[in-house]
C-alpha positions in Angstrom: 0.0 0.0 0.0 2.9 2.3 0.6 4.0 1.9 -3.0 0.5 3.0 -4.1 1.0 6.3 -2.2 4.5 6.7 -3.5 3.3 6.3 -7.1 0.3 8.5 -6.5 2.5 11.3 -5.0 4.9 10.9 -8.0 2.0 11.3 -10.4 0.6 14.3 -8.5 4.0 15.9 -8.5 4.2 15.5 -12.3 0.7 17.1 -12.6 1.6 20.2 -10.6 1.9 22.1 -13.9 -1.1 24.1 -15.2 -2.0 21.3 -17.6 -2.1 18.5 -15.0 -1.0 15.9 -17.6 -1.3 12.7 -15.4 -4.4 11.9 -13.4 -4.8 9.0 -11.0 -8.2 7.8 -9.8 -8.5 5.0 -7.1 -10.6 2.1 -8.2 -12.8 -0.2 -6.1 -10.8 -3.4 -5.5 -13.9 -5.5 -5.5 -13.8 -8.6 -3.4 -10.0 -9.2 -3.6 -8.4 -9.1 -0.2 -5.9 -6.3 0.2 -5.8 -5.4 -3.5 -5.1 -1.7 -4.4 -6.1 -0.5 -7.9 -5.9 2.9 -9.6 -6.7 4.1 -13.1 -4.0 6.4 -14.6 -4.7 8.7 -17.5 -2.2 10.8 -19.6 -4.5 13.8 -20.4 -2.2 15.1 -23.1 -1.7 11.9 -25.2 -4.7 9.9 -24.0 -2.8 6.8 -22.8 -4.5 4.8 -20.1 -3.2 2.3 -17.5 -4.5 0.3 -14.6 -2.1 -0.1 -11.7 -2.7 -3.1 -9.4 -0.9 -4.2 -6.3 -2.0 -7.3 -4.3 -0.5 -9.1 -1.4 0.3 -12.8 -1.2 -2.5 -14.6 0.6 -2.1 -18.2 1.5 -0.9 -20.0 -1.6 -1.8 -17.2 -4.0 1.1 -15.1 -5.2 0.9 -11.4 -4.9 2.4 -8.8 -7.1 2.5 -5.3 -8.6 1.3 -4.7 -12.2 1.0 -1.7 -14.5 -1.3 -2.8 -17.3 -1.6 -0.6 -20.5 -5.2 -0.1 -21.5 -4.8 1.7 -24.8 -5.1 5.2 -26.1 -8.2 7.4 -26.3 -9.2 8.7 -29.7 -11.7 11.4 -30.5 -14.7 10.4 -32.5 -16.2 12.1 -35.6 -19.9 11.8 -34.6 -21.9 11.3 -31.4 -22.4 7.6 -30.7 -19.5 6.5 -32.9 -17.9 3.2 -31.7 -14.2 3.9 -31.5 -13.0 0.5 -30.5 -14.8 -2.8 -30.1 -14.0 -6.3 -28.8 -16.4 -9.2 -28.9 -16.4 -12.5 -27.1 -18.3 -15.5 -28.4 -21.1 -16.6 -26.2 -22.2 -20.1 -25.5 -24.6 -21.7 -28.0 -28.0 -22.5 -26.6 
């Protein structure tokens, strides 16, 4: 958890400028024990990341991950789908 605050302070210190390029938003960890999560956004270039830190619990391995989520792109019209991923459902 200390690492989360160190990273958050680092990102906040980067955003002290008038533009506030990097924004960090804490995310709900859900039902995972002790997990810390944050959404990170580069407001200038539109890059997005999810930062996750979870402790070792029992036989489950803990770790720290920075997962790239892609880049935001402006649309041309209201309602335009910018990016789409589909998963096949089960057949009835």
